[in-house]
C-alpha positions in Angstrom: -32.1 86.1 131.4 -30.5 84.8 128.3 -31.5 81.9 126.4 -28.1 80.3 126.9 -26.0 80.1 130.1 -28.6 82.3 131.5 -30.4 83.7 128.4 -33.9 82.7 129.3 -35.4 79.8 131.1 -34.0 76.4 131.5 -31.9 76.6 128.3 -29.5 79.4 128.7 -28.4 80.6 125.4 -25.0 81.3 126.4 -23.1 79.0 128.5 -19.5 77.7 127.3 -17.9 74.9 125.3 -15.5 72.8 127.2 -11.8 72.5 127.7 -8.6 73.0 126.1 -8.7 72.1 122.4 -5.1 71.1 121.4 -5.3 67.3 121.3 -9.2 66.8 121.0 -10.3 69.5 118.8 -11.9 72.0 120.3 -11.6 79.1 127.1 -12.5 84.2 131.7 -13.5 87.4 132.9 -11.4 90.5 132.9 -11.6 93.4 130.4 -13.3 92.7 127.2 -10.8 91.8 124.4 -10.0 94.5 121.8 -12.2 94.4 118.7 -10.7 92.5 115.8 -9.5 93.9 112.6 -12.5 95.2 110.6 -11.6 93.3 107.4 -9.9 90.0 107.1 -6.6 90.2 105.2 -6.3 86.8 103.2 -2.7 87.5 102.9 -2.0 87.3 106.7 -2.8 83.6 107.0 0.8 82.6 106.8 2.2 85.7 108.5 0.8 85.5 112.1 3.8 86.3 114.2 2.5 84.5 117.3 1.4 81.3 115.5 4.3 79.0 115.4 4.2 76.7 112.2 4.5 73.6 114.6 1.5 74.7 116.7 -1.5 72.2 116.5 -3.9 75.2 115.5 -1.5 76.7 112.9 -3.4 75.3 109.8 -6.7 76.1 111.5 -5.7 79.8 112.2 -4.5 80.2 108.5 -7.4 78.5 106.9 -9.8 80.5 109.0 -8.2 83.6 108.1 -7.9 83.0 104.5 -11.6 82.2 104.3 -12.5 85.5 106.1 -14.1 83.7 109.0 -11.6 85.0 111.6 -9.5 88.1 111.5 -6.1 88.9 113.2 -6.0 91.0 116.3 -3.6 93.7 114.9 0.0 93.9 114.3 0.1 90.5 112.4 -1.1 88.9 115.5 -3.9 85.9 116.0 -3.7 86.0 119.7 -4.6 82.1 119.8 -4.9 82.0 123.6 -7.2 85.0 123.8 -10.7 84.0 124.7 -13.8 85.2 122.7 -16.4 87.8 123.7 -20.1 87.3 123.0 -19.8 89.9 120.3 -17.0 88.0 118.6 -19.0 84.8 118.6 -22.1 86.6 117.2 -19.7 88.0 114.4 -18.6 84.5 113.4 -22.3 83.4 113.3 -23.2 86.3 111.0 -20.2 85.3 108.7 -21.1 81.6 108.6 -24.8 82.5 108.0 -23.8 85.1 105.2 -21.6 82.5 103.6 -24.2 80.1 103.3 -26.7 82.6 101.8 -24.2 84.1 99.5 -24.6 87.4 101.2 -22.3 90.0 103.0 -22.5 91.0 106.5 -23.4 94.7 106.6 -21.0 97.0 108.3 -21.8 98.8 111.4 -23.3 102.3 111.0 -21.6 105.6 112.0 -21.3 105.7 115.9 -22.4 102.1 116.4 -20.1 99.5 118.0 -17.9 97.5 115.7 -20.2 94.3 116.2 -23.6 96.0 115.5 -23.8 95.2 111.9 -23.1 91.5 112.6 -25.6 91.4 115.5 -28.5 93.1 113.4 -27.6 90.6 110.5 -28.1 87.7 112.9 -31.4 89.1 114.3 -32.8 90.0 111.0 -32.0 86.5 109.7 -33.7 84.8 112.6 -30.7 83.3 114.2 -31.7 84.7 117.5 -33.8 87.6 119.0 -32.7 90.6 120.9 -34.3 89.1 124.1 -32.3 85.9 123.6 -28.9 87.7 123.0 -29.2 91.2 124.4 -26.7 93.9 123.3 -25.8 94.5 126.9 -23.9 91.1 126.8 -21.7 91.8 123.9 -18.7 92.5 125.8 -19.0 89.5 128.2 -16.7 86.6 127.8 -18.6 83.7 125.8 -18.9 80.4 127.3 -18.5 77.3 125.3 -22.1 76.5 125.7 -23.0 80.0 124.2 -20.5 79.5 121.4 -21.9 76.1 120.2 -25.5 77.1 120.5 -25.0 80.4 118.5 -22.9 78.9 115.8 -25.0 75.9 115.5 -27.9 78.2 114.4 -25.9 79.6 111.6 -25.3 76.4 109.7 -27.9 74.1 108.2 -28.6 70.7 109.8 -27.6 69.1 106.5 -24.0 70.1 107.0 -23.9 68.6 110.6 -24.6 64.9 109.7 -23.6 62.4 112.1 -20.3 60.5 111.4 -20.2 58.9 115.0 -23.0 56.8 116.2 -21.9 56.1 119.7 -21.1 59.2 121.6 -20.8 59.9 125.3 -19.9 63.3 126.7 -18.9 62.5 130.2 -19.8 65.9 131.8 -23.0 66.5 130.2 -26.3 64.4 129.7 -28.0 64.6 126.5 -31.2 65.6 128.2 -29.5 68.6 129.8 -29.8 72.3 128.6 -27.3 72.4 125.7 -27.1 68.7 125.6 -28.9 68.1 122.3 -26.5 70.7 120.4 -23.4 69.5 122.1 -24.3 65.8 121.3 -25.1 66.8 117.8 -21.6 68.4 117.3 -19.9 65.4 118.9 -21.7 63.1 116.6 -20.9 65.2 113.5 -17.1 65.4 114.4 -17.2 69.2 114.7 -15.6 68.8 118.4 -14.5 66.0 120.7 -14.0 68.0 123.8 -11.0 67.9 125.8 -8.5 65.0 126.5 -11.0 63.0 128.6 -14.0 63.8 126.2 -15.4 66.5 128.6 -17.2 69.6 127.0 -16.6 72.0 129.8 -19.5 74.1 128.8 -19.4 76.8 131.2 -15.7 77.6 130.7 -14.5 80.0 128.0 -13.0 79.1 124.6 -9.8 80.5 122.9 -9.4 81.8 119.4 -7.3 78.6 118.5 -10.0 76.3 119.5 -12.5 78.4 117.8 -10.5 78.2 114.4 -10.5 74.6 114.5 -14.2 74.4 115.1 -15.1 77.0 112.5 -13.0 75.2 109.9 -14.8 71.9 110.5 -18.1 73.6 110.8 -17.6 75.2 107.4 -16.4 72.3 105.7 -12.8 73.7 105.4 -11.3 70.9 107.5 -11.8 67.1 108.3 -14.1 66.3 111.0 -12.7 64.5 114.0 
């Protein structure tokens, strides 16, 4: 099994990060989402046709796109309500890790799936092993637990310093699987969960919520 939500043992590597992100800062089965555009277009940040200027996530989507952390999904769309696949989370982790190291995520080789270069980069960088995050899981929807666990590995602890001392996550004990990393993110102001403070770790996360989290994690937006 996986290390997260089933990835190996008592601490599944992939599991999900809670509820709808609009007010609190922050995702399904079905067919896997289409792969994102292979290269980010910095100029597209202000031109996503499906991101209203008044949307709570508009600034996050634009900032994440301009920074090259997230791409559009084609035809000048951001698809804010689309949930992430494991492959997309792995790709985001690779970009964060490469940015920290001043490196570039290698492209996938001929005939390889679009995410293979990012996947191999994560494995080679020690973010996770192939047993922890198997290639067979890449097209599965990512849970919030999986997302937070993988992205947390891509950013040094020095960039996740606590800004809140008294933190409670109503639907997750700190001693539970994923509890340590989720509480670390709450204390660091990277996420606050849903309107009730719940993390909803087994649910899936949207691209809009992910953009907000990425911007805070990368130091491109204020913590909450």
